[in-house]
C-alpha positions as CSV (number, residue, x, y, z in Angstrom):
1,M,-3.5,-8.4,25.9
2,R,-2.7,-6.2,22.9
3,F,-0.9,-8.0,20.0
4,K,0.9,-6.5,17.0
5,L,0.4,-8.6,13.9
6,T,2.5,-8.5,10.7
7,I,0.4,-9.6,7.8
8,E,0.8,-10.5,4.2
9,Y,-2.1,-10.7,1.7
10,D,-3.0,-10.8,-2.0
11,G,-5.2,-7.7,-2.3
12,G,-6.7,-9.0,-5.6
13,K,-8.9,-11.4,-3.5
14,F,-10.4,-8.7,-1.4
15,S,-12.5,-5.5,-1.6
16,G,-9.8,-3.6,0.2
17,W,-8.7,-3.6,3.9
18,Q,-11.6,-2.0,5.6
19,R,-14.6,-4.1,6.6
20,L,-17.6,-3.5,4.4
21,P,-21.1,-5.0,4.7
22,G,-21.6,-7.9,2.3
23,E,-18.0,-7.6,0.9
24,T,-14.9,-9.9,1.6
25,T,-12.2,-7.6,3.1
26,V,-8.9,-8.3,4.9
27,Q,-10.0,-6.6,8.1
28,G,-13.2,-8.6,8.0
29,A,-11.5,-11.9,7.4
30,L,-9.0,-11.2,10.3
31,E,-11.9,-10.3,12.7
32,D,-13.8,-13.4,11.7
33,A,-10.6,-15.5,12.5
34,V,-10.2,-13.8,15.9
35,E,-13.9,-14.4,16.8
36,K,-13.6,-18.1,15.8
37,L,-10.6,-18.4,18.1
38,T,-11.7,-16.5,21.1
39,G,-15.5,-16.4,20.7
40,T,-15.4,-12.6,21.0
41,R,-15.7,-10.0,18.2
42,S,-12.7,-7.7,18.3
43,D,-11.5,-4.9,16.1
44,V,-8.4,-5.5,14.1
45,I,-6.9,-2.0,13.4
46,G,-4.5,-1.7,10.4
47,A,-1.6,0.7,9.8
48,G,-3.0,1.5,6.4
49,R,-6.4,1.0,4.7
50,T,-5.2,-0.4,1.4
51,D,-7.7,-0.2,-1.6
52,S,-9.2,-3.2,-3.4
53,G,-6.5,-4.9,-5.4
54,V,-3.6,-3.5,-3.4
55,H,-1.3,-6.1,-1.8
56,A,0.8,-6.2,1.4
57,T,4.0,-8.0,2.3
58,A,4.2,-6.4,5.7
59,Q,1.0,-4.8,6.7
60,V,0.8,-4.1,10.6
61,A,-2.3,-4.3,12.7
62,H,-3.2,-4.7,16.3
63,V,-5.8,-6.5,18.1
64,D,-6.8,-6.9,21.8
65,I,-7.4,-10.4,23.1
66,E,-9.2,-10.8,26.4
67,K,-7.6,-14.0,27.7
68,P,-3.9,-14.7,28.0
69,F,-2.3,-16.1,24.8
70,D,1.2,-17.0,23.7
71,A,2.1,-14.9,20.6
72,F,3.4,-17.8,18.5
73,R,0.4,-19.9,19.2
74,L,-1.8,-16.9,18.4
75,S,-0.2,-16.5,14.9
76,E,-0.6,-20.3,14.3
77,A,-4.2,-20.4,15.4
78,L,-5.1,-17.3,13.3
79,N,-3.6,-18.7,10.2
80,A,-5.5,-21.9,10.7
81,H,-8.8,-20.0,11.0
82,L,-7.9,-17.7,8.0
83,R,-7.9,-20.6,5.5
84,P,-8.6,-20.5,2.6
85,H,-8.2,-16.7,2.5
86,A,-5.1,-15.3,0.8
87,I,-3.9,-13.9,4.1
88,A,-1.0,-15.0,6.3
89,V,-0.1,-13.7,9.8
90,L,3.7,-13.7,9.5
91,E,4.3,-12.7,13.1
92,A,2.4,-12.0,16.3
93,E,4.1,-10.1,19.1
94,E,2.8,-8.8,22.5
95,A,2.6,-5.0,22.3
96,A,2.3,-2.2,24.9
97,P,-1.3,-1.3,25.8
98,D,-0.9,2.1,24.2
99,F,0.5,0.7,20.9
100,H,-1.6,1.7,17.9
101,A,-1.0,0.2,14.5
102,R,-2.0,3.4,12.7
103,F,-1.3,6.3,14.9
104,S,2.0,4.9,16.4
105,A,3.5,4.4,12.9
106,V,6.3,6.9,12.0
107,K,6.8,5.7,8.3
108,R,5.2,3.6,5.7
109,A,6.9,2.2,2.7
110,Y,5.3,1.2,-0.6
111,N,6.6,-0.4,-3.7
112,Y,4.9,-0.3,-7.1
113,Q,5.9,-3.0,-9.7
114,I,5.7,-2.4,-13.4
115,I,6.7,-5.0,-16.0
116,N,7.8,-3.4,-19.2
117,R,7.2,-5.8,-22.0
118,R,4.9,-6.4,-24.9
119,A,3.9,-10.0,-24.0
120,P,1.0,-10.4,-21.7
121,L,1.6,-11.4,-18.0
122,A,1.2,-15.0,-17.2
123,I,2.7,-15.5,-13.8
124,D,2.4,-11.8,-12.6
125,A,-1.1,-11.2,-13.8
126,G,-2.9,-9.3,-11.0
127,H,0.5,-8.5,-9.3
128,A,2.0,-6.0,-11.5
129,W,1.2,-3.3,-14.2
130,R,2.2,-4.3,-17.7
131,V,3.3,-1.3,-19.7
132,S,3.9,-2.5,-23.3
133,R,5.8,0.4,-24.7
134,P,9.5,1.0,-23.7
135,L,10.0,3.2,-20.5
136,D,12.8,5.6,-19.9
137,V,13.5,4.6,-16.3
138,A,16.2,7.2,-15.9
139,A,13.8,10.0,-16.7
140,M,11.2,8.6,-14.4
141,D,13.8,8.5,-11.5
142,A,14.8,12.0,-12.3
143,A,11.2,13.2,-12.3
144,A,10.6,11.4,-8.9
145,M,13.2,13.7,-7.4
146,W,10.6,16.5,-7.5
147,L,8.4,14.5,-5.1
148,R,11.0,14.3,-2.3
149,G,10.4,16.7,0.7
150,E,7.3,18.5,1.9
151,H,4.9,19.5,-0.8
152,D,1.2,20.3,-1.4
153,F,0.3,16.9,-3.2
154,T,-3.2,18.1,-4.4
155,T,-2.2,17.1,-7.9
156,F,-1.8,13.5,-6.8
157,R,-4.8,13.4,-4.4
158,D,-7.9,11.4,-5.1
159,T,-11.0,13.6,-5.3
160,H,-12.6,11.5,-2.5
161,C,-9.6,11.8,-0.2
162,Q,-10.8,12.7,3.3
163,A,-7.4,13.9,4.7
164,K,-7.5,17.3,6.4
165,S,-4.4,18.5,4.5
166,P,-2.9,17.7,1.1
167,V,0.6,18.5,2.5
168,K,2.8,15.4,2.9
169,T,6.5,14.8,3.3
170,L,8.1,12.1,1.1
171,D,11.4,10.8,2.5
172,I,12.0,8.5,-0.6
173,A,10.8,8.7,-4.1
174,E,12.8,6.7,-6.6
175,V,12.5,4.5,-9.6
176,E,14.8,1.7,-10.5
177,G,14.8,-0.9,-13.3
178,A,16.4,-4.3,-14.1
179,D,15.6,-6.2,-17.2
180,D,11.9,-5.8,-17.8
181,Q,11.0,-4.9,-14.2
182,V,10.6,-1.3,-13.0
183,I,10.1,-0.7,-9.3
184,C,8.9,2.6,-7.8
185,H,9.8,3.1,-4.1
186,F,8.1,5.5,-1.9
187,E,8.5,6.2,1.9
188,A,6.6,8.8,4.1
189,R,5.0,9.0,7.4
190,S,1.6,8.9,5.7
191,F,0.1,9.2,2.2
192,L,-3.1,10.7,0.7
193,H,-5.8,8.4,-0.7
194,R,-4.4,6.9,-4.0
195,Q,-1.4,9.3,-3.8
196,V,1.1,6.5,-4.8
197,R,-0.9,5.2,-7.8
198,S,-1.4,8.8,-9.0
199,M,2.2,9.5,-8.8
200,V,3.2,6.3,-10.5
201,G,0.7,6.9,-13.3
202,T,2.2,10.3,-14.0
203,L,5.8,9.0,-13.8
204,V,4.9,6.5,-16.5
205,E,3.8,9.5,-18.7
206,V,7.4,10.8,-18.2
207,G,8.8,7.3,-19.0
208,L,6.7,7.1,-22.2
209,G,8.0,10.6,-23.3
210,R,4.5,12.2,-23.0
211,M,5.6,14.6,-20.3
212,S,9.0,16.0,-19.6
213,I,10.8,16.0,-16.3
214,A,10.2,19.8,-16.0
215,E,6.5,19.4,-16.8
216,F,6.2,16.7,-14.1
217,G,7.6,19.2,-11.5
218,E,5.2,21.9,-12.8
219,A,2.3,19.5,-12.5
220,L,3.2,18.9,-8.8
221,F,3.6,22.6,-8.0
222,A,0.3,23.5,-9.7
223,A,-1.6,21.6,-7.0
224,D,-4.2,20.9,-9.6
225,R,-5.7,17.4,-9.8
226,A,-6.4,18.0,-13.6
227,R,-2.6,17.9,-14.1
228,C,-2.3,14.3,-12.8
229,G,-1.7,11.6,-15.4
230,P,-3.8,8.3,-15.5
231,V,-3.9,6.6,-12.1
232,A,-1.9,3.4,-12.1
233,P,-4.0,0.1,-11.5
234,A,-4.1,-1.3,-8.0
235,D,-2.4,-4.6,-9.1
236,G,1.2,-3.4,-8.8
237,L,1.0,-1.6,-5.5
238,Y,2.4,-3.2,-2.3
239,L,2.6,-2.1,1.3
240,V,6.1,-3.4,2.2
241,R,7.0,-2.0,5.6
242,V,5.7,0.0,8.5
243,D,8.1,1.6,11.0
244,Y,7.5,2.4,14.6
């Protein structure tokens, strides 16, 4: 039986999603839980390979279980075996045999959370990026408009990215603020390695007045990694939805 899992995790507790020898990873912890439950080692395939420190409120994965299992009981049992890891299986659903968490996905949505204040973070430490100088959120949102549509995103592509092409299509790229919170929203079928963090870091340069809205667009169209601003830290990034 193939099951679709919807998963929440605190990425600060893990060395990323992908299993790594000698490291605590989300994929590794889930596969350990499945093995404890079934006695068989099975691959847990995720919709996105989030980096170390990146969180998820609705990561999606699939796993094949050899013996019949009720979906609700599967989620309950996996959560029991996942303790004390900062991972929760929010839902398990029986899926079609050809469902693939990564390749069947048609859209992924990420949010990046910034807290714009001088005081250090107490509650949100490790879960948001604190920017101490005032940000012009309206300018950041205007600059984000350049990102919408199909572009060569080489400027915002990590040098170690293994994607075959730097061309991606962003359906949504917007920035909104309320009080001291600034949220950057991005949606696309897929993203390049560290693309979101690279875009956010450069948008913050606009918000701080170090780069104009026009210069942001020029940086995008230059397709030159040297034109990227500082890469935003992993703490504020969340995978919030995967559509199929």
